[in-house]
C-alpha positions in Angstrom: -77.7 18.7 -87.5 -75.4 15.9 -86.4 -73.7 16.3 -89.8 -73.3 19.8 -89.7 -71.7 19.6 -86.2 -69.3 16.5 -87.3 -68.2 19.1 -90.4 -67.6 22.0 -88.1 -65.9 19.8 -85.8 -63.4 18.4 -88.3 -62.9 21.5 -90.8 -62.7 24.5 -88.2 -62.4 23.4 -84.7 -60.1 20.4 -84.6 -57.0 22.9 -86.4 -57.3 25.2 -83.7 -57.4 22.5 -80.7 -61.0 23.3 -79.8 -63.9 21.4 -78.8 -67.2 22.1 -80.3 -69.9 21.3 -77.4 -72.9 23.2 -78.5 -74.4 24.5 -82.0 -77.4 26.4 -82.9 -78.9 27.5 -86.1 -79.2 31.3 -86.0 -80.5 34.6 -88.2 -80.4 38.0 -86.9 -83.4 39.7 -85.5 -85.2 42.1 -88.3 -83.1 41.5 -90.8 -82.8 39.6 -93.9 -82.7 36.3 -93.1 -78.9 34.7 -93.6 -78.5 32.3 -91.7 -75.6 31.6 -89.5 -74.7 29.3 -86.5 -73.4 30.1 -83.0 -70.9 27.5 -81.9 -70.3 27.1 -77.9 -66.7 25.7 -78.2 -63.5 24.8 -75.1 -60.3 24.5 -75.8 -58.4 20.9 -75.8 -55.3 22.9 -73.5 -55.2 24.3 -70.1 -56.1 27.0 -69.2 -59.4 26.0 -70.8 -60.6 28.9 -72.6 -64.2 29.1 -73.4 -65.9 30.9 -76.4 -69.0 31.7 -78.7 -68.0 31.5 -82.0 -70.4 32.9 -85.1 -69.8 30.5 -88.1 -71.1 31.2 -91.6 -71.2 29.5 -94.9 -69.2 30.7 -97.8 -70.6 32.6 -100.6 -68.6 31.3 -102.8 -68.6 27.3 -102.1 -70.2 25.1 -99.9 -67.3 24.8 -96.9 -68.1 27.0 -93.8 -65.5 29.8 -92.7 -65.2 31.3 -88.8 -66.4 34.9 -89.0 -66.2 36.3 -85.0 -65.5 35.1 -81.8 -66.4 36.0 -78.3 -64.9 35.0 -75.3 -67.5 33.9 -72.5 -65.7 35.9 -70.2 -67.0 39.2 -72.1 -70.9 37.6 -72.1 -72.7 39.8 -69.2 -76.5 38.8 -70.2 -78.3 36.1 -71.5 -81.8 37.5 -72.8 -84.1 34.5 -73.5 -86.9 36.9 -74.0 -89.6 34.4 -72.2 -89.7 32.3 -69.9 -93.1 30.9 -70.1 -93.8 30.7 -74.2 -91.9 29.2 -76.4 -90.0 32.0 -78.4 -86.8 31.1 -80.7 -86.0 34.8 -79.7 -82.9 35.4 -77.5 -80.0 38.0 -76.9 -76.5 37.9 -76.3 -75.2 41.3 -74.3 -71.4 41.5 -75.2 -69.9 44.6 -75.4 -72.9 45.2 -77.4 -76.7 43.3 -77.7 -76.7 40.9 -80.5 -80.1 39.7 -81.0 -80.9 36.7 -82.8 -83.6 34.3 -83.9 -82.9 30.5 -83.9 -84.5 27.6 -86.2 -86.4 26.3 -83.4 -87.1 27.0 -79.2 -85.4 23.6 -78.8 -82.0 24.6 -80.5 -82.2 27.6 -78.5 -82.9 25.8 -75.0 -80.1 23.6 -75.4 -77.7 26.3 -76.5 -78.8 28.3 -73.4 -78.7 25.6 -71.0 -75.1 24.8 -72.2 -73.7 28.3 -71.8 -75.2 27.9 -68.1 -73.0 24.7 -67.6 -69.7 26.1 -69.3 -70.1 29.1 -66.7 -71.0 27.1 -63.9 -67.8 24.9 -64.5 -65.0 27.0 -65.9 -65.7 30.2 -65.4 -67.7 30.4 -62.2 -68.9 34.3 -63.0 -72.1 35.1 -62.7 -73.8 35.9 -65.7 -77.3 36.9 -65.7 -79.8 34.8 -67.2 -83.0 36.8 -67.9 -86.3 35.6 -68.9 -84.9 31.7 -69.1 -86.9 29.0 -67.3 -86.0 28.1 -64.0 -87.0 24.5 -64.9 -84.5 24.3 -67.9 -81.8 25.1 -65.5 -82.9 22.8 -62.9 -82.3 20.0 -65.1 -78.7 21.1 -65.7 -78.1 20.2 -62.1 -80.1 16.8 -61.0 -80.8 15.7 -57.6 -78.9 19.0 -56.4 -75.7 18.0 -56.8 -72.9 19.7 -58.9 -72.1 17.4 -60.7 -71.8 19.8 -63.7 -68.6 21.3 -61.7 -67.3 18.4 -60.3 -67.4 15.7 -61.9 -69.4 15.4 -64.8 -67.8 14.6 -68.5 -68.3 16.2 -71.5 -70.3 13.1 -72.4 -73.5 15.0 -70.0 -73.4 17.8 -72.3 -73.7 15.9 -75.9 -74.4 12.6 -77.0 -71.1 12.4 -79.1 -67.2 13.0 -77.9 -64.6 12.2 -80.1 -61.7 9.8 -78.1 -58.8 11.6 -76.3 -55.5 10.6 -76.6 -55.6 7.9 -73.6 -58.6 6.5 -74.5 -57.0 5.9 -77.6 -54.2 4.1 -75.9 -56.2 2.1 -74.0 -58.0 0.8 -76.8 -54.1 -0.1 -78.5 -53.1 -1.8 -75.6 -56.2 -4.2 -75.4 -56.1 -4.7 -79.5 -52.8 -5.7 -79.0 -54.0 -8.2 -76.5 -56.0 -9.7 -79.5 -54.0 -10.4 -82.4 -57.3 -11.3 -84.4 -59.6 -7.9 -83.2 -58.8 -6.3 -86.4 -59.3 -9.5 -88.7 -62.2 -11.0 -86.9 -64.1 -8.6 -85.2 -67.2 -10.6 -83.9 -64.7 -12.9 -82.2 -63.3 -10.1 -80.4 -66.6 -8.3 -79.6 -67.8 -11.9 -78.2 -64.8 -11.8 -76.2 -65.2 -8.3 -74.9 -68.6 -9.3 -74.1 -67.7 -12.6 -72.1 -65.6 -10.0 -69.8 -67.8 -7.7 -69.1 -70.2 -10.7 -67.9 -67.6 -11.7 -65.6 -66.6 -8.6 -64.0 -71.0 -7.6 -63.5 -71.2 -10.7 -61.8 -68.1 -9.8 -59.3 -69.8 -7.0 -59.1 -72.9 -8.3 -57.8 -71.1 -11.0 -55.6 -69.3 -8.1 -54.3 -72.4 -6.2 -53.3 -74.4 -9.1 -51.8 -70.8 -9.6 -49.4 -70.9 -6.3 -48.3 -75.1 -6.4 -47.2 -73.9 -7.2 -43.6 -71.8 -4.3 -43.5 -74.6 -2.3 -45.0 -76.7 -2.9 -41.9 -74.4 -2.3 -39.5 -73.4 0.9 -41.3 -77.6 1.9 -41.0 -77.8 1.2 -37.7 -74.5 3.4 -36.8 -76.8 6.4 -38.9 -79.7 5.7 -37.0 -77.7 6.5 -33.6 -75.6 8.9 -35.3 -79.4 10.8 -35.9 -80.5 10.0 -32.0 -77.3 11.6 -31.0 -78.2 14.8 -33.4 -81.0 15.1 -32.0 -80.0 15.3 -28.5 -77.1 17.5 -29.4 -79.9 19.9 -31.0 -81.8 20.0 -27.4 -79.0 21.1 -25.5 -77.9 23.7 -28.5 -81.7 25.2 -28.1 -81.3 25.3 -24.4 -77.8 27.0 -24.8 -79.7 29.0 -27.3 -82.1 30.6 -24.9 -79.8 31.1 -22.3 -77.5 33.1 -24.7 -80.5 35.3 -25.9 -80.8 37.2 -22.6 -77.3 37.4 -22.6 -77.1 39.1 -25.7 -79.9 41.4 -24.2 -77.7 42.5 -21.4 -75.1 43.0 -23.7 -76.8 45.3 -26.2 -78.1 47.2 -23.5 -74.4 47.8 -22.7 -73.1 48.3 -26.0 -76.4 50.9 -26.4 -75.0 52.2 -23.0 -71.2 52.8 -24.4 -72.3 54.5 -27.5 -74.0 57.3 -25.5 -70.9 57.7 -23.7 -69.1 58.1 -26.3 -71.4 60.4 -27.9 -71.4 62.4 -25.1 -67.4 62.6 -25.1 -67.2 63.6 -28.4 -70.0 66.4 -28.0 -67.8 67.7 -24.7 -64.8 68.0 -27.0 -66.3 70.0 -29.6 -68.0 71.9 -27.3 -64.8 72.8 -25.4 -63.1 73.5 -29.0 -65.8 75.9 -30.2 -65.4 77.5 -26.9 -61.5 78.1 -27.4 -61.9 79.2 -30.3 -64.5 81.6 -29.6 -62.1 83.1 -26.4 -59.1 82.8 -28.5 -60.7 84.8 -31.4 -63.3 86.9 -29.9 -61.3 88.2 -26.6 -59.6 91.5 -27.0 -56.9 92.0 -24.4 -57.7 94.8 -21.2 -54.5 96.8 -22.5 -55.8 97.2 -26.3 -59.3 98.5 -24.8 -57.8 100.7 -22.3 -55.5 102.3 -25.6 -58.5 102.4 -27.6 -60.7 104.3 -25.1 -58.2 106.6 -23.5 -54.6 106.2 -25.6 -52.6 109.3 -26.2 -52.9 109.9 -30.0 -50.3 112.6 -29.8 -46.9 110.8 -28.0 -45.5 108.3 -30.5 -45.8 105.6 -27.7 -49.5 106.3 -27.9 -50.2 105.9 -31.3 -48.1 102.7 -31.3 -50.6 101.2 -28.6 -53.3 102.4 -30.5 -52.4 101.4 -34.0 -51.6 97.2 -32.3 -55.3 97.8 -30.4 -56.6 98.8 -33.7 -55.3 96.1 -35.4 -56.5 93.5 -32.7 -59.6 95.0 -32.9 -60.4 94.6 -36.7 -58.8 91.2 -36.1 -61.2 90.1 -34.0 -64.3 92.0 -35.7 -63.0 90.1 -38.9 -63.3 86.7 -37.4 -64.9 84.0 -39.9 -67.4 82.6 -37.3 -68.4 79.1 -37.9 -72.5 78.4 -38.3 -74.4 79.2 -35.3 -72.1 81.1 -33.5 -73.8 84.9 -34.6 -76.9 83.3 -32.9 -75.1 83.1 -29.3 -75.9 85.9 -27.0 -72.6 86.5 -25.9 -71.1 86.4 -29.0 -73.7 89.1 -30.2 -72.6 90.8 -27.2 -69.3 91.1 -27.7 -69.7 92.3 -31.6 -71.5 94.9 -30.4 -68.7 95.7 -27.5 -66.2 96.1 -30.5 -68.7 97.6 -32.9 -68.8 100.3 -30.0 -65.4 100.2 -29.6 -64.6 100.7 -33.3 -66.7 103.9 -33.4 -65.4 105.8 -30.2 -61.9 105.1 -31.3 -62.6 106.3 -35.1 -64.2 109.8 -33.7 -61.3 110.1 -31.4 -58.8 109.7 -34.4 -60.7 112.0 -37.1 -61.1 114.5 -34.1 -57.5 114.5 -33.3 -56.3 114.6 -37.1 -58.3 117.2 -37.6 -57.2 118.9 -34.9 -53.3 118.4 -36.5 -54.7 119.5 -39.9 -56.0 122.9 -38.3 -52.6 123.0 -36.1 -50.1 122.9 -39.4 -52.3 125.7 -41.1 -51.8 127.9 -38.3 -47.8 126.7 -37.8 -47.0 127.0 -41.4 -48.7 130.7 -41.4 -46.1 132.1 -39.2 -43.5 131.0 -41.4 -44.6 132.7 -44.5 -43.2 136.1 -44.1 -39.6 134.7 -44.1 -40.1 132.9 -47.1 -42.0 135.7 -48.6 -38.6 137.6 -49.6 -36.9 134.8 -50.6 -37.7 133.4 -53.7 -38.4 130.0 -51.8 -41.3 127.7 -51.0 -41.7 126.3 -47.3 -40.9 123.3 -46.4 -43.5 120.6 -45.3 -41.1 117.6 -44.5 -41.6 118.0 -40.6 -45.3 118.4 -40.9 -45.6 115.0 -43.0 -42.9 113.2 -41.2 -45.4 113.8 -37.9 -48.5 112.9 -39.9 -47.2 109.6 -41.4 -46.9 107.9 -37.8 -50.6 108.3 -38.3 -50.7 106.2 -41.7 -51.4 102.8 -39.9 -54.3 104.2 -38.5 -55.8 105.8 -41.0 -55.3 102.3 -43.3 -57.7 101.0 -40.2 -60.1 103.9 -40.6 -59.8 103.3 -44.3 -61.0 99.3 -43.9 -63.4 99.7 -41.1 -65.2 103.6 -41.2 -64.6 104.4 -44.8 -67.2 107.6 -44.2 -64.6 109.0 -41.7 -61.7 108.5 -43.7 -63.4 110.1 -46.6 -64.4 113.1 -44.2 -60.6 113.2 -43.0 -59.8 113.4 -46.9 -61.8 116.4 -47.3 -61.1 118.4 -44.5 -57.1 117.6 -45.4 -57.7 118.6 -48.8 -60.0 122.0 -47.5 -56.9 123.1 -45.0 -54.2 122.3 -47.2 -55.4 123.7 -50.1 -56.2 127.1 -48.4 -52.7 127.1 -46.6 -50.9 126.0 -50.0 -52.7 128.7 -51.9 -51.2 131.6 -49.8 -47.8 130.3 -50.1 -47.6 129.9 -53.4 -49.5 133.1 -54.2 -46.6 135.0 -51.7 -44.1 132.7 -53.7 -45.1 134.4 -57.1 -45.6 137.7 -55.8 -42.1 137.4 -54.8 -40.8 136.5 -58.3 -43.0 138.8 -60.0 -41.1 141.7 -58.2 -37.8 139.9 -58.8 -38.6 140.0 -62.6 -39.8 143.5 -63.1 -37.1 144.6 -60.7 -39.3 146.7 -58.4 -37.1 148.0 -55.4 -36.4 146.8 -52.2 -38.8 148.9 -50.7 -41.9 147.4 -52.7 -40.7 143.8 -51.9 -41.0 145.1 -48.3 -44.3 146.6 -49.1 -45.4 143.7 -50.5 -44.7 141.4 -47.5 -46.7 143.3 -45.1 -50.3 141.5 -44.7 -52.2 144.6 -45.1 -50.7 145.8 -47.8 -51.1 142.0 -50.2 -53.9 143.2 -52.2 -52.3 146.5 -53.3 -49.5 144.2 -54.3 -51.1 141.9 -55.9 -53.3 144.7 -57.5 -50.1 146.0 -58.9 -49.0 143.0 -60.4 -52.3 142.2 -62.0 -52.1 145.5 -63.7 -48.5 144.6 -65.0 -49.4 141.6 -66.6 -53.2 142.1 -66.8 -56.0 140.1 -65.5 -56.8 137.8 -68.1 -53.4 136.8 -68.8 -52.7 138.1 -72.2 -50.3 140.5 -73.7 -51.9 144.0 -73.6 -49.9 146.3 -76.1 -46.3 145.8 -75.0 -43.5 146.2 -77.1 -39.9 144.0 -77.5 -36.9 144.7 -79.2 -38.9 143.2 -82.7 -42.0 145.8 -82.0 -43.0 147.8 -85.3 -39.3 148.7 -86.5 -38.9 151.3 -89.0 -36.1 152.8 -91.2 -35.5 156.6 -90.3 -34.1 158.6 -92.6 -30.8 160.0 -90.7 -27.9 157.6 -91.1 -29.8 154.7 -91.9 -30.0 153.8 -88.5 -32.7 151.4 -87.1 -35.0 152.4 -84.3 -37.8 150.4 -82.2 -41.3 151.9 -81.4 -41.0 151.9 -77.6 -43.6 152.0 -75.0 -43.7 152.0 -71.0 -44.8 149.1 -68.8 -48.1 149.5 -66.8 -45.5 149.4 -63.8 -42.3 150.7 -63.2 -42.1 152.9 -66.7 -39.8 150.3 -67.8 -39.0 150.7 -71.2 -38.7 147.4 -73.7 -35.4 148.5 -75.6 -33.4 148.8 -72.4 -33.7 144.9 -71.8 -31.0 142.9 -72.6 -29.3 140.3 -72.5 -28.4 140.2 -68.8 -32.2 140.5 -68.3 -33.1 137.7 -69.9 -30.7 135.6 -68.0 -32.2 136.9 -64.8 -35.6 136.0 -66.1 -34.5 132.6 -67.0 -33.0 132.1 -63.7 -36.0 133.2 -62.1 -38.3 130.8 -64.1 -36.3 128.1 -63.6 -35.9 128.6 -59.9 -40.1 128.4 -59.7 -40.3 125.3 -61.3 -37.3 124.3 -59.3 -39.1 124.8 -56.2 -42.8 123.9 -57.7 -41.9 120.5 -58.6 -40.1 119.4 -55.4 -42.9 120.3 -53.4 -45.7 118.6 -55.7 -43.5 115.6 -55.7 -43.2 115.6 -51.7 -47.0 116.0 -51.7 -48.1 113.5 -53.8 -45.6 111.0 -52.1 -47.3 111.8 -48.5 -51.0 111.4 -50.0 -50.5 108.2 -51.4 -48.5 106.8 -48.1 -50.6 108.7 -45.6 -54.1 107.9 -47.0 -52.7 104.4 -48.0 -53.4 105.0 -52.0 -51.4 102.5 -54.0 -51.4 103.4 -57.8 -51.9 99.8 -59.1 -54.7 98.8 -56.8 -58.5 99.1 -57.8 -60.1 100.8 -54.9 -63.9 102.9 -54.2 -62.8 106.2 -55.1 -63.0 109.5 -53.9 -63.8 112.3 -56.6 -65.3 112.8 -59.9 -63.3 113.4 -63.2 -65.2 116.8 -63.8 -63.8 118.5 -61.0 -62.5 122.0 -62.3 -58.9 121.8 -63.0 -58.1 125.2 -62.8 -58.8 125.3 -58.9 -62.8 125.4 -58.6 -64.9 123.9 -56.2 -64.5 120.3 -55.6 -66.6 117.7 -56.1 -70.6 117.3 -54.5 -69.8 115.4 -50.9 -71.2 112.1 -50.9 -73.2 110.2 -48.0 -71.2 109.0 -45.4 -69.7 105.6 -46.4 -70.4 105.6 -49.7 -67.6 105.3 -52.3 -67.0 108.4 -55.1 -67.1 107.0 -58.1 -63.5 106.9 -59.3 -62.1 104.3 -61.1 -58.8 103.6 -59.3 -56.9 104.7 -56.6 -54.4 106.5 -58.9 -57.4 108.9 -60.2 -58.0 109.8 -56.4 -54.4 110.9 -55.9 -54.3 113.1 -58.7 -57.7 114.7 -57.7 -56.5 115.3 -54.7 -53.5 116.9 -56.0 -55.8 119.0 -58.0 -57.8 120.5 -55.0 -54.7 121.0 -52.9 -52.7 122.9 -55.6 -55.6 124.4 -57.8 -53.6 127.6 -57.6 -50.7 126.1 -59.3 -51.5 126.7 -62.8 -53.3 130.1 -62.7 -50.6 131.7 -60.9 -47.8 129.9 -63.5 -50.5 131.2 -66.7 -50.1 134.8 -64.6 -46.2 134.5 -64.2 -45.7 133.0 -68.5 -48.2 136.4 -69.1 -46.2 138.4 -67.7 -42.6 137.1 -68.8 -44.0 137.4 -72.0 -45.4 140.7 -71.7 -41.8 142.3 -70.2 -40.3 140.9 -73.4 -41.9 138.7 -75.9 -38.0 136.7 -76.4 -38.3 135.4 -72.7 -41.0 132.9 -74.4 -38.0 131.2 -75.5 -36.2 130.4 -72.2 -39.5 129.4 -71.0 -40.4 126.7 -74.1 -37.0 125.3 -73.3 -37.2 125.2 -69.1 -41.2 123.9 -68.9 -40.4 121.2 -71.9 -37.2 119.9 -70.0 -39.8 119.6 -66.4 -42.1 118.5 -68.4 -40.3 115.8 -70.1 -38.8 114.7 -66.7 -42.3 114.5 -64.9 -43.4 112.3 -67.7 -40.6 109.9 -67.2 -41.2 109.4 -63.3 -45.6 109.4 -64.1 -47.3 110.3 -67.0 -50.5 110.5 -65.7 -49.4 112.4 -62.3 -50.9 115.5 -61.5 -47.5 117.4 -61.7 -47.2 115.9 -65.3 -50.4 117.2 -66.1 -50.4 120.5 -64.7 -47.0 121.3 -66.7 -48.2 119.7 -69.7 -50.9 122.2 -69.6 -49.1 124.8 -68.8 -46.6 124.1 -71.5 -49.1 124.9 -73.9 -49.7 127.9 -72.7 -46.1 128.8 -73.1 -46.1 127.0 -76.9 -49.1 129.4 -77.8 -47.1 132.2 -76.5 -43.7 131.4 -78.5 -46.0 130.8 -81.5 -47.4 134.6 -80.8 -44.1 135.8 -80.8 -43.0 134.3 -84.4 -46.6 135.9 -85.9 -45.8 139.0 -84.2 -41.9 139.1 -85.6 -43.7 138.0 -89.3 -46.7 140.9 -88.9 -43.9 143.6 -88.2 -42.0 142.6 -90.9 -45.1 143.2 -93.2 -45.6 146.5 -91.1 -42.3 147.9 -91.9 -42.4 151.0 -93.8 -38.9 153.0 -95.9 -38.2 156.5 -96.0 -38.2 157.7 -99.4 -35.6 160.3 -99.1 -32.9 158.1 -97.6 -31.1 154.6 -99.1 -32.4 151.7 -97.8 -29.4 149.4 -96.0 -29.7 146.6 -93.9 -33.4 146.3 -93.1 -34.4 146.2 -89.7 -36.5 143.0 -89.4 -33.1 141.1 -91.4 -31.1 142.0 -88.4 -33.8 141.5 -85.5 -33.6 137.8 -87.4 -30.0 137.9 -87.2 -30.6 138.3 -83.3 -33.4 136.2 -83.0 -31.5 133.0 -84.5 -28.6 133.9 -82.2 -30.2 134.1 -79.3 -32.5 130.7 -79.8 -29.5 128.7 -80.8 -28.0 130.1 -77.5 -31.5 128.8 -75.7 -32.2 125.8 -77.4 -28.7 124.1 -77.2 -29.4 120.2 -76.5 -33.4 120.9 -75.7 -36.1 118.4 -76.1 -38.3 121.0 -78.3 -35.9 121.5 -80.9 -38.5 120.5 -83.9 -40.8 123.9 -82.6 -37.5 126.4 -83.3 -37.0 124.5 -86.3 -40.6 125.1 -87.5 -39.9 128.8 -86.3 -37.2 128.9 -88.3 -39.2 128.0 -91.6 -41.9 130.3 -90.7 -39.4 133.5 -90.3 -37.1 132.9 -93.2 -40.2 132.8 -95.4 -41.6 135.9 -93.9 -37.8 137.7 -93.9 -37.2 136.3 -98.0 -40.8 138.0 -99.1 -40.7 140.9 -97.3 -37.5 142.1 -98.4 -38.1 141.9 -101.8 -41.6 143.5 -101.3 -39.5 146.6 -99.7 -36.7 146.2 -102.4 -39.6 146.9 -104.9 -41.3 149.6 -102.8 -37.5 151.5 -102.6 -37.6 154.6 -104.8 -34.2 155.8 -103.5 -32.1 152.6 -103.5 -32.0 150.8 -106.3 -34.1 147.6 -106.3 -31.3 144.9 -106.8 -29.1 147.0 -104.0 -31.5 146.2 -101.3 -31.9 142.4 -102.3 -27.9 142.0 -102.6 -27.4 143.4 -99.4 -30.2 142.2 -97.3 -29.8 138.5 -98.9 -25.8 139.2 -98.3 -26.5 139.9 -94.9 -28.8 136.6 -94.6 -26.3 134.7 -96.0 -23.7 135.8 -93.8 -25.6 134.9 -90.8 -27.0 131.5 -92.2 -23.3 130.7 -92.4 -22.3 131.7 -88.9 -25.0 130.2 -87.3 -25.0 126.5 -88.9 -28.7 126.3 -88.7 -29.1 122.5 -90.1 -32.7 123.0 -91.3 -32.2 126.4 -92.9 -29.5 125.0 -95.6 -31.8 125.3 -98.2 -33.0 128.6 -97.3 -29.0 129.7 -97.4 -28.2 128.5 -100.6 -31.4 130.4 -101.7 -30.0 133.5 -100.0 -26.8 133.3 -101.5 -28.2 132.7 -104.9 -30.2 135.6 -104.8 -27.2 137.9 -103.7 -24.8 136.6 -106.2 -27.8 137.3 -109.1 -28.6 140.7 -108.0 -25.1 141.4 -107.3 -24.3 140.6 -110.9 -28.0 142.2 -112.6 -26.6 145.5 -110.2 -23.3 145.3 -111.5 -24.4 145.4 -115.1 -27.0 147.6 -115.3 -24.4 150.2 -113.5 -21.8 149.4 -116.3 -24.0 150.7 -119.2 -23.6 154.5 -118.4 -19.8 155.2 -118.9 -19.4 154.3 -122.1 -23.2 154.9 -123.2 -22.0 156.1 -126.5 -19.9 153.3 -127.2 -22.2 150.7 -126.1 -25.3 152.1 -128.1 -22.5 152.2 -131.1 -21.8 148.1 -130.9 -25.4 147.2 -129.7 -25.6 148.3 -133.4 -23.2 146.4 -134.7 -24.6 143.5 -133.0 -28.3 144.3 -134.3 -26.4 144.0 -138.1 -24.9 141.3 -137.5 -28.1 139.5 -136.2 -29.9 140.7 -139.2 -27.4 138.3 -141.1 -24.8 140.9 -142.4 -21.4 139.4 -142.2 -18.9 140.6 -140.0 -16.6 141.7 -142.4 -19.3 143.8 -144.5 -20.3 145.7 -141.4 -17.6 148.7 -141.7 -19.6 149.2 -145.3 -22.6 150.1 -143.6 -22.6 153.9 -143.3 -23.8 154.6 -139.9 -21.1 151.8 -138.7 -18.4 152.6 -140.9 -14.4 153.3 -139.8 -14.8 156.8 -139.5 -17.8 156.8 -137.5 -16.0 154.0 -135.0 -13.3 156.2 -134.7 -15.1 159.3 -133.6 -17.3 157.3 -131.1 -14.1 156.2 -129.7 -12.4 159.7 -129.9 -14.6 160.5 -127.2 -13.9 158.1 -124.6 -10.4 159.1 -124.5 -8.8 157.8 -121.1 -9.0 160.7 -118.7 -13.1 160.5 -119.6 -13.1 156.8 -119.0 -11.3 157.2 -115.8 -13.9 160.3 -115.1 -16.8 158.1 -115.6 -15.6 155.6 -113.1 -15.0 157.9 -110.8 -18.8 159.0 -111.1 -19.7 155.7 -111.0 -18.0 154.7 -107.9 -19.6 157.7 -105.9 -23.1 156.4 -107.1 -22.1 153.0 -105.9 -20.7 154.7 -102.8 -24.4 156.1 -102.1 -26.1 153.3 -103.2 -24.5 150.9 -100.8 -24.9 151.0 -97.0 -21.6 151.1 -94.4 -23.2 147.9 -92.1 -22.6 145.8 -95.1 -19.2 146.8 -96.3 -19.9 145.9 -100.0 -18.4 148.5 -102.2 -15.5 146.8 -102.4 -16.4 143.7 -103.6 -19.3 145.5 -105.9 -16.2 147.6 -107.0 -14.3 144.6 -108.2 -17.3 142.8 -109.8 -17.6 145.8 -111.8 -14.1 146.0 -112.8 -13.7 142.5 -114.3 -17.4 143.3 -115.6 -15.5 146.8 -117.4 -12.6 144.6 -118.6 -15.2 141.9 -120.3 -17.4 144.6 -122.1 -13.7 145.8 -123.1 -12.7 142.6 -124.3 -16.1 142.3 -126.2 -15.6 145.6 -127.6 -11.9 144.9 -128.9 -13.4 141.5 -130.3 -15.8 143.2 -132.5 -13.3 146.1 -133.8 -11.3 143.0 -135.0 -14.3 140.9 -136.5 -15.7 143.5 -137.8 -13.0 146.0 -138.7 -10.0 144.0 -139.8 -6.8 145.5 -141.0 -8.2 149.1 -140.0 -5.5 149.5 -137.5 -8.6 150.9 -135.1 -8.1 150.7 -131.2 -9.4 152.0 -128.0 -7.7 154.9 -126.4 -6.7 153.0 -123.3 -5.7 149.5 -122.5 -6.8 147.1 -119.7 -3.9 147.8 -117.7 -5.3 151.6 -117.5 -8.6 150.3 -116.4 -6.6 148.4 -114.1 -5.0 151.3 -112.5 -7.7 153.4 -112.9 -10.1 151.5 -110.4 -7.2 151.2 -107.8 -6.6 154.7 -108.1 -10.2 155.4 -107.5 -10.6 153.3 -104.6 -7.7 154.6 -103.0 -8.7 157.9 -103.3 -12.3 157.5 -101.7 
């Protein structure tokens, strides 16, 4: 082992300026026996670093290599496994536990002992030595002296130690003093021995000479021991005396502690009392305000509000643990509860009286508003009630049952009040729409006559709100035999004997203004009431709250949802829903009244649905921009659906009336009634829907109507017996084209082009059909010529055919001299004049087209004569100029 130690020192540690102090041959526990060495080393330079190095023999040779090193500072525990029995196993606890098995117990003990010494000398760190024999550690400190720590040399750690630089220098100086030290080692050793003996003798003599001094020193030590014994006796007596003083001081200390504890408790008690007095004490003025405060005056309301806030703060104080067990606190809390209950009853009773009084006050103003189309202003009432808003907020947070009761009472009183106001308001609107006399208006304002007016109005528009066979300017059109005049089947309305045919633009404008005024009066009324409800009942739309009314409440103003027990929240998800449900209950009559008014307007004139659709759409759009889920937006949206249905019904009725049109068999057709009515509808709609939000609905209606017009024009043309089909199609499609061109309806551009094409096609067809009659024999002759050419006969050989020779041609031409042609054209003009109507004024257009077509036929006949009868000299007995003169003179004569 010594040879290995020297080799490791030389090859591994000396190059790194380290000294090897201890070595142990080990292998890892529980694995293959791969031996290695654990070495304890210190550095030769200061500061000294102590390390445990693992050295392993290389697999490729006999030399050793350094594998891993740990500093001794990182060593936490040394576990020898067994302090009694010999056991070669031991553990070293660095950052993790390393388990080793030494080759012998002696090597393990020597290595552990070296580690202990190095720790004591260099680190002074407490390393836990577990299961290590105490005897092994005691041997490292002989006679209790700390030699290994203070003055011991490394020679005590190991039997071999390399010379340091100073020792080497001293030996060299000594050897230089003896020249033969190297050449004659024995003589040098002998000299050194003699000098050592001389030194030993000198030491012995010195010791013997100091014996006398030693005796004196021993005597002094004995005297010192006696003095020490005396001092110990005195110290013992002093200690007994101080023991009694200590007991007295302990008593004084305990007394001071008790006094300090008492003072601390008194301070804490005073703090608790001050807390309770400051937070649970309600001023006498607040108590008086809560018990007797005037809730009618502004000053009294302000005092009650301040008192209620102070009471709420006292009741909401967060008591500390144990406070609720104090009798005074319980009594004060009970007093606060009694005050809250008493004031809540006073406040609820007063506000209920205010609600009732408001109903009576507003009823007195109904008569003056019933004559004019205005709704009473509730702003003064809202202004007075908003003074109680903070008290309502207090009531909501302290007694939700009474708050809910006030909410229900407010809805009940105000719903009856608004129902009277709104119904009277709509009665006036209906009277103004139907044009009832002033006496009837006065009659309607009397309370005892109210039911009679209501019955008359219901008889006018029907209790179901539906149309009951009323007629408008589009109802049941028919074509009459005299003068091609259009008429409408008229009927009497149920009140006032008003004929639908008497309605004109002024009547519709009047209806539009009345309907707009109705909506303009309702909108601020609903918005003002909703804003008041939100402020008075402290219902913020962004907060969550217990809820008030169920979603299943009847939207038409039916019975309210069942009342819940006092203090129990109603199942509505948010305060926004509560506001909407309160508005539904208060204004439950608005939607049915609006529907009845819409039904009346539609019954008076179905074209009123156009006005109502535009106005209602605008108001819905405005309301949705403010709040899409508000009561006003929802209600107007529902009514808009009804208006849209009436509008669609109006369009469907017009299409049905087109299909039901019957024409006279004895008179000419002319412009069909529904074509003229479409022109009227389109002109009116364009003026109404200018810049409207619901333009898309009108475009869809246009598409349906124009398709119905096209289909039914063709149907009537096919059924016409007096007027040729082409004339009916030509005149009506010309009228449609002119209408669409004038109105410039963008969605009907395709239909405009189609109408123009149909008009052109049927004009050409009618002209060709009519021109076949004036030169009938000549037409038949040349048709035969063309037939022979078509059969393959050359054109110049047609004259050799017996039926088509020159003599036959001259015979046919002689039958149509200029006089006969003019006569035939005159008869044709008269016949066309009988076919065409005066309204459309197409006679000259048709006559000019016939003139052009006649000239074209003339040129065609001349071309056939030139090709089939060349050199014959046969020509027509009239010229193109004659034709132009004939047509011009005929047109002027008529």
